[in-house]
C-alpha positions as CSV (number, residue, x, y, z in Angstrom):
1,M,-18.2,18.6,-82.6
2,M,-21.0,17.0,-80.7
3,V,-20.2,14.2,-78.1
4,P,-22.6,11.3,-78.2
5,R,-25.0,11.1,-75.3
6,S,-23.7,7.6,-74.5
7,S,-20.2,9.0,-73.9
8,H,-21.7,11.6,-71.5
9,R,-23.3,8.8,-69.5
10,L,-20.0,6.8,-69.4
11,L,-18.1,9.9,-68.2
12,R,-20.7,10.6,-65.4
13,R,-20.5,6.9,-64.3
14,A,-16.7,6.9,-64.1
15,M,-16.7,10.1,-62.0
16,T,-19.2,8.7,-59.6
17,L,-17.1,5.5,-59.2
18,V,-14.1,7.6,-58.3
19,E,-16.0,9.6,-55.8
20,V,-17.2,6.4,-54.2
21,M,-13.7,5.1,-53.9
22,V,-12.5,8.3,-52.4
23,A,-15.4,8.3,-49.9
24,I,-14.6,4.7,-48.9
25,S,-10.9,5.6,-48.4
26,V,-11.8,8.6,-46.2
27,L,-14.3,6.5,-44.2
28,S,-11.6,3.8,-43.7
29,V,-9.1,6.3,-42.4
30,L,-11.6,7.9,-40.1
31,G,-12.6,4.5,-38.8
32,V,-9.0,3.5,-38.1
33,M,-8.5,6.9,-36.3
34,A,-11.7,6.4,-34.3
35,W,-10.7,2.8,-33.3
36,Q,-7.2,4.0,-32.2
37,S,-8.7,6.8,-30.2
38,I,-11.2,4.4,-28.5
39,A,-8.4,1.9,-27.8
40,S,-6.2,4.6,-26.3
41,T,-9.1,5.7,-24.1
42,V,-9.8,2.2,-22.9
43,Q,-6.2,1.6,-22.2
44,A,-5.9,4.8,-20.3
45,R,-9.0,3.9,-18.3
46,D,-7.5,0.5,-17.4
47,I,-4.3,2.1,-16.3
48,L,-6.2,4.6,-14.1
49,D,-8.4,1.9,-12.6
50,A,-5.3,-0.3,-11.8
51,E,-3.5,2.7,-10.2
52,D,-6.6,3.7,-8.2
53,E,-7.1,0.2,-6.9
54,L,-3.4,0.0,-5.8
55,Q,-3.5,3.4,-4.2
56,Q,-6.7,2.5,-2.4
57,S,-5.2,-0.8,-1.1
58,A,-2.0,1.0,0.1
59,R,-4.0,3.9,1.7
60,V,-6.3,1.5,3.7
61,A,-3.3,-0.5,4.9
62,L,-1.3,2.5,6.0
63,Q,-4.3,4.1,7.7
64,R,-4.9,0.9,9.7
65,I,-1.2,0.7,10.7
66,T,-1.1,4.4,11.5
67,R,-4.0,4.3,13.9
68,S,-2.6,1.3,15.7
69,L,0.9,2.8,16.1
70,Q,-0.4,6.3,17.2
71,L,-1.8,4.7,20.4
72,A,1.1,2.4,21.1
73,Y,2.1,2.3,24.8
74,L,4.3,0.7,27.3
75,T,4.0,0.1,31.1
76,S,6.4,-1.2,33.7
77,N,3.6,-2.5,35.8
78,L,3.8,-6.3,35.7
79,Q,1.7,-8.9,37.3
80,T,3.1,-11.4,39.8
81,V,3.4,-14.1,37.2
82,N,4.5,-11.7,34.5
83,T,1.8,-12.7,32.1
84,Y,0.8,-9.0,31.3
85,V,3.8,-7.7,29.3
86,T,3.7,-4.7,27.0
87,R,5.9,-4.5,24.0
88,F,7.3,-2.4,21.3
89,A,9.8,-3.9,18.9
90,T,10.7,-3.8,15.2
91,R,13.0,-6.1,13.3
92,D,14.7,-5.2,10.1
93,D,13.8,-8.1,7.9
94,N,14.0,-8.4,4.1
95,P,11.8,-7.7,2.3
96,V,9.1,-7.1,5.0
97,D,10.0,-5.7,8.4
98,T,8.3,-7.2,11.5
99,L,6.6,-5.2,14.3
100,W,5.3,-6.2,17.7
101,F,3.6,-3.6,19.9
102,T,0.9,-3.1,22.4
103,S,-1.7,-0.4,21.8
104,L,-4.9,1.3,23.0
105,A,-6.4,1.1,19.5
106,H,-8.7,-1.9,19.9
107,Q,-12.1,-1.1,18.2
108,R,-15.2,-2.6,19.8
109,L,-17.5,-4.0,17.2
110,Y,-20.5,-4.5,19.6
111,R,-21.9,-2.3,22.3
112,N,-21.8,-3.2,26.0
113,T,-19.2,-5.9,25.4
114,R,-16.5,-6.6,28.0
115,E,-13.6,-5.5,25.9
116,S,-10.7,-3.3,26.7
117,D,-9.0,-0.7,24.5
118,Q,-5.8,-2.5,25.2
119,T,-4.6,-4.9,22.5
120,E,-1.4,-6.2,21.0
121,F,-0.5,-6.2,17.3
122,T,2.0,-8.2,15.2
123,I,2.7,-7.1,11.6
124,W,4.8,-9.3,9.3
125,G,4.9,-10.6,5.8
126,E,4.4,-14.0,4.1
127,P,4.8,-15.1,0.4
128,D,1.9,-14.0,-1.8
129,P,0.3,-17.1,-3.3
130,N,-1.0,-15.1,-6.3
131,R,2.2,-13.2,-7.3
132,R,5.7,-14.6,-7.6
133,G,8.2,-12.6,-5.7
134,A,5.7,-10.6,-3.7
135,Q,4.5,-10.7,-0.1
136,V,1.2,-10.4,1.8
137,L,1.3,-7.9,4.6
138,L,-0.4,-9.4,7.6
139,M,-1.6,-8.0,10.9
140,R,-2.6,-10.1,14.0
141,E,-4.5,-8.5,16.8
142,A,-4.8,-10.3,20.1
143,E,-7.3,-8.7,22.5
144,R,-5.7,-10.3,25.5
145,I,-2.2,-8.9,26.3
146,D,0.2,-11.5,27.5
147,H,3.8,-12.5,27.3
148,L,3.2,-14.3,23.9
149,T,3.1,-11.3,21.6
150,D,3.1,-13.2,18.3
151,K,0.4,-15.8,19.4
152,D,-3.4,-15.9,19.3
153,G,-5.7,-13.4,17.8
154,P,-7.3,-13.2,14.3
155,I,-5.1,-12.4,11.3
156,L,-6.1,-9.7,8.8
157,P,-4.4,-9.3,5.4
158,L,-3.5,-5.7,5.0
159,A,-2.2,-5.7,1.5
160,Y,-1.3,-8.1,-1.3
161,G,1.4,-7.7,-3.9
162,V,3.9,-6.1,-1.5
163,K,7.5,-5.9,-2.7
164,S,8.9,-4.4,0.5
165,F,7.7,-2.9,3.8
166,Q,10.4,-1.0,5.6
167,V,10.1,0.6,9.1
168,R,12.4,3.0,10.9
169,S,12.0,4.4,14.4
170,L,13.0,7.9,15.6
171,N,15.2,7.8,18.7
172,S,14.2,10.8,20.9
173,T,17.6,10.9,22.6
174,T,19.9,10.8,19.5
175,C,17.4,12.2,17.0
176,E,18.4,9.4,14.6
177,W,16.3,7.0,12.6
178,Q,16.9,3.4,13.6
179,D,16.2,0.2,11.6
180,D,15.6,-1.9,14.7
181,W,13.9,-1.1,18.0
182,D,13.5,-3.2,21.1
183,D,12.1,-1.9,24.4
184,R,13.8,-4.7,26.2
185,S,17.3,-3.9,24.9
186,I,19.6,-2.6,27.6
187,E,22.6,-2.0,25.4
188,S,20.7,0.3,23.0
189,G,19.2,2.4,25.7
190,Q,15.7,1.7,24.5
191,T,14.6,-0.1,27.7
192,N,10.9,0.5,28.3
193,A,10.9,3.3,25.8
194,L,8.9,4.2,22.7
195,P,10.3,5.9,19.7
196,R,9.0,9.4,19.0
197,A,7.9,8.6,15.5
198,V,7.8,5.7,13.1
199,Q,8.6,6.1,9.4
200,I,7.0,3.6,7.0
201,V,7.8,2.9,3.3
202,L,5.5,0.5,1.5
203,I,6.4,-0.6,-2.1
204,M,3.7,-2.5,-4.0
205,L,3.6,-4.3,-7.3
206,M,1.0,-4.0,-10.1
207,D,0.6,-5.6,-13.5
208,D,1.8,-3.4,-16.4
209,P,-1.4,-2.7,-18.5
210,I,0.7,-2.1,-21.6
211,E,3.5,-4.7,-21.5
212,E,2.4,-8.3,-20.9
213,D,4.1,-10.3,-18.1
214,A,5.7,-7.1,-16.7
215,T,5.1,-5.4,-13.3
216,L,5.3,-1.8,-12.1
217,E,6.4,-0.6,-8.7
218,R,4.6,2.1,-6.7
219,A,6.0,3.5,-3.4
220,F,3.9,4.9,-0.5
221,A,5.4,6.5,2.6
222,T,4.1,8.0,5.8
223,T,5.5,9.1,9.2
224,V,3.5,8.3,12.3
225,I,3.9,10.3,15.5
226,L,3.4,8.2,18.6
227,E,1.1,9.9,21.2
228,Y,3.0,8.3,24.2
229,G,6.5,8.5,22.7
230,K,9.2,10.5,24.4
231,R,9.2,14.1,23.1
232,A,12.2,14.9,20.9
233,E,13.9,18.2,20.4
234,C,14.4,17.5,16.8
235,V,11.7,17.5,14.2
236,P,11.0,14.0,12.7
237,G,11.2,15.3,9.1
238,T,14.7,16.7,9.7
239,A,16.2,13.7,11.7
240,Q,19.1,11.8,10.1
């Protein structure tokens, strides 16, 4: 039995329409998969960029503090009016510890300037105006050493979004880490003495790239050996 030519044409048209629908469905699925892949790539890139920015900020802050602490020094030589006073003290505050110390780490920005290597630093924290519950880690450097350790000198922000900044000092005599240190304290046996090392733990906050209005914590730590600190028989990494 012969099929009319018009029926053949209708059959061919129907098959072509099915093929088009299948092709459209496949393209739609491939498009969705491609979009999801691109979105995941962009999200991963944003996370890596945020992590890299935070690590860079923490690294710069810790490097600056490390260099200043490495050359911390004390001297018992005082002027007649006692205006030249060296200092090394840490205070266990919450959430950001405070440090006062004199150092030989002053960097001269211009040649042939009448500046000494001697300087005094103060490191402390204040509320971060851009992030609730966070602190700004600040450093003050006063080129002129006097009896007012926490006065004068330009202030440099070391890091923003700081959740906590904790400092411990290694006592060379007891080989123990101490939360507080004061070179003027007679009772603690720290009179005119530097710790052998200083341990720093910095915890910073960053926005969660995935969950809105959420934050993530990242911790950074380092141990600084003081060049002029009293030698200890114990190894800083094994001290209690």
